Structures are given as C-alpha cells and as structure tokens.
N, C-alpha and C positions, 0 to 999 in steps of 0.2 A: 045745566048742572049735568052729568056726566054720572053715573052710580058705580062706574065701575074702576078699578081702581086701575094703576098705571103702572105696566110692567116696569118690574125692578129691573134693572140693565147688571149682568154680573162684571164683575172686577177683572181685570186680567190682574192674574201673578204679577209681582213685578220679576224686572226681568234680569238676570241672576250673569247675564255676560257679563255686564261693569265688575260685578263682583269678581268673578272669573279671570278678566282680563289682569283685576289689579293685584289678583294672588299671584300669577304668571309673571307680573313683574319683580314682585318682591320673590318671589322663588330665583329668578333669575339675577337678580341683585345680590341673595344671597351663594348665589353657588359663582357669581364675578366675584365677591368679595372676598369669597372660601379660597377658590383658583388663584386670587393675586395674591393674598397669604400664603398660598404654598407654595406659587417664585417665586415670592421677596424669599420665606427663610431658605426655599432653596441659594437664592442670588446670594445672601446675603455672603457665605464663605469667600466669596469670588471678590466682593465688590470691598470688604472687610483686607481684603489680600491684595486687591488691584491700588486700594487707600495709602497701606502698607510698604510697597513699591515705590511709592511716592515720596511718601513722607519719610520711612527711614527702610528703606533700602539695602538688600545683600544678595550680593554676589558674589561665587570661586570662595564658597564655604567649606569646602572639601578644599581647596587649598590655603586657607587661614585655621583651618583646624587642624594639619599638617604641619602647618609652618611653627602654627601655637605651641602644639606637641615640641620639634623638635628646638623652638629657642625657649622651653619654659615660660610659655607668655598668657597671659588670657586671650580665648582668640574672640571676646567681645571687644575687647581693647584694641583690639587688631581692626576687628569691623567698625569700628569708633573714628580711627586715627582713618579711616578710607572713607569713610562719611566725612569727615570733616574737611579732611586733605583736597579730595575732589567728586563726592557725590557718587561714588562708584563709577565714572565717566573715565574711563581714558583722553586726557586732555594736558596739554603745554600750560605751562602758566607764564603771565611775564617776563619774570625771570628767571624760564629753564627749565624749569622743577616738570618733570614728567612723569605720566603715566597715575594708576590709580592710587598711590600714597607718596606723591609727587616726588620722585628724589631727581635730585641735580646731576647731569651726567660726570663733576668732578664726585662727588659724593659715592653714586653709583660704583665708579671707576676703582674708587678707594677701596670699599668692599669687597669690590671684587679683586683684586691683588689683594687682600686679608681674606678671602675665604678659597683663593684657589680658581676664581673662574676666569681664567687666563682667554679664554675665548669672546669675554662680555665685549657687546658694542651699543652702540647712543639707543639703536634700535629696538636691542630684548625691554627697555623698560617701558616699551606698550603690551609685552608678552604678561599675562599675566601672574606665571607663575615665576619669573624673574624679577617683576617688580615687586609683590606684596614677601617673598622670601629676604631679597635686599633689605628693603622696609623693618620685617619684620627684626630680621638681625642688628639693624642701626636703632630700632628701638630699643632690642635686649640691650645690646654697649651702651645706651643711657642710662638705661636703667642700670646695669651696672656704673657706671663712674657715680653717679649718685646714690646708691647705698641703697637700691630700692623704690625711691623717692620717685611717685609716679608725677607729682605737681612739673621737679625739675626737669624729670626726662620730656616730658608734654610742652613744657613751657622750649627745652633744649630744640627737638625737634622744632617748633616754628622759628624760632629766635635766633639759635646756635649755641654752641655748646662755650662760645669767648666770651657772649653776653651774657647767660644765665652766670656763666662761672666767676664775671664779674661784678652781676647783682649778688653774689654769694658772700664775696672778697668785702663789696662795700658794707653788709648790713652782718658781719663777723661771722659770719657762717652759720649761720643760723637757716632753718630751713622753711622756705620759702612758702607762705598759701598762696591762691590763685589771685584773692586781693591785693596781693603785698607784690606783685608782679609790676613790674614799673611801665611798659607798652603795654597800651591802650587791646592791642590785635594777639597781644599772647593772650594778655587776661581772659579773653571771650575765648580765643582760640580753648586754651586749657581746660573751659567753666562747659564749653561744648563739649568736648571730647567723653569728658566724664560725665556729664548729664548721657550724651549717645549711647555711651559703654550700659550704664543701668537698663538703659532699654533696651538694646539687642540682651542684654540678659534672659529681659524679663516678656520678649518679644520671639526670639529664636529660641529661646532654653535648643530647642531638640537640633537643630539644621547648627548650632555649634559644638553642640555634643555635650552640654552640662546633661 
C-alpha cells in the first residue's frame, strides 16, 4: 500500500467558445430582426400605396379637380363614377361605351353639340381630358334634371334617363332609394358608386383637393 497520495489532476476551465458563439448568434438575430423591422417600416408606405392602387385606384386627379370645380361637382363623386365604370382603365364596353367614364359616341356627340365641341370625334373619348369633361358634364346634367338627387342621377347614368323617369312616374314622383330601383344591376351600381365616393374622400382627400 503506497503512502504517497496520488497527485490531483487540475480541472480545465470550461470552454467559453460555445457561450460566445451562442451570444454572437443571438446578436446577429437581433440585428437581422431590427433591420427587417426598419425595412418593413420603410416599405409600408409603398406597400399601402400599391395595395390602394389595386383596390381603389386614382389617376388624372388634376383633371378631376378641374372638372369638379367647373361643373360644381364633388370630385370624389367623379372619381367614384370612373371607378365603377372603368376602374380607371381606357376600355370599350360591349354596348360601345368608351373611355374612363364609359360614354357612348351618341351621348358624347350630343354633349359636344351642346358644349360647342364642333371638332369632336369618337376617338376623342380615349383622351382623359375629353372623356372626364364630357362625363362630368353629363353627371351635372343628370343632377340638375333630378333636382340634385344623387341616387336618381346615378341610376340614370347607368340605366338611362328614360328608365328612371318611367320609374318616377310609376311611383308617383317620389324620390327613389337605391333599394327601390327595379334593375338589380342599377341598384348594385348606385350602391357601389356611393360607397366608393366615401372611400375616395377618406383615402384621397389631399389628391382630390379637400
């Protein structure tokens, strides 16, 4: 039996490398998250603008403001009619209505005669300035015809003066509400325009001059 005590082995200090690597990973994650947050905040206005352009587009606001002032119209109402008619795209319907405010050539020629547009041609309906000017004139004409009643004016914009006048006669001259309109398409159209007008006022107050 040995009387000498066995030499004690020195314990190695625990390595700090795993802890340092873990700390570095946490730091990197924090930095990446922070940068991602900054990029997200920076991109948010652009994302919101892009989404709004899809769901509620607005173009030619300078022409809309100009025509609203000249025709004593709510600019958001003009924008809402364009939205409902064409979604701000120059197009031609199956019935031959053309441009942003979807005017038929016959209606446009009648407006041209009454407003002195002697050089007007059908192709002018593809020009935003002409199309919005004529559409705003017609909208003002309908509002005057129905003593400022927007529901009736919008119904006539969609279904025609003859139909709406007939509905008025049938109902004894009482003002019709959207739910009272006989044509489902016209009911949906009027409701859509009035809702879109509220949204344009809320979302584009600066662009539309409020």
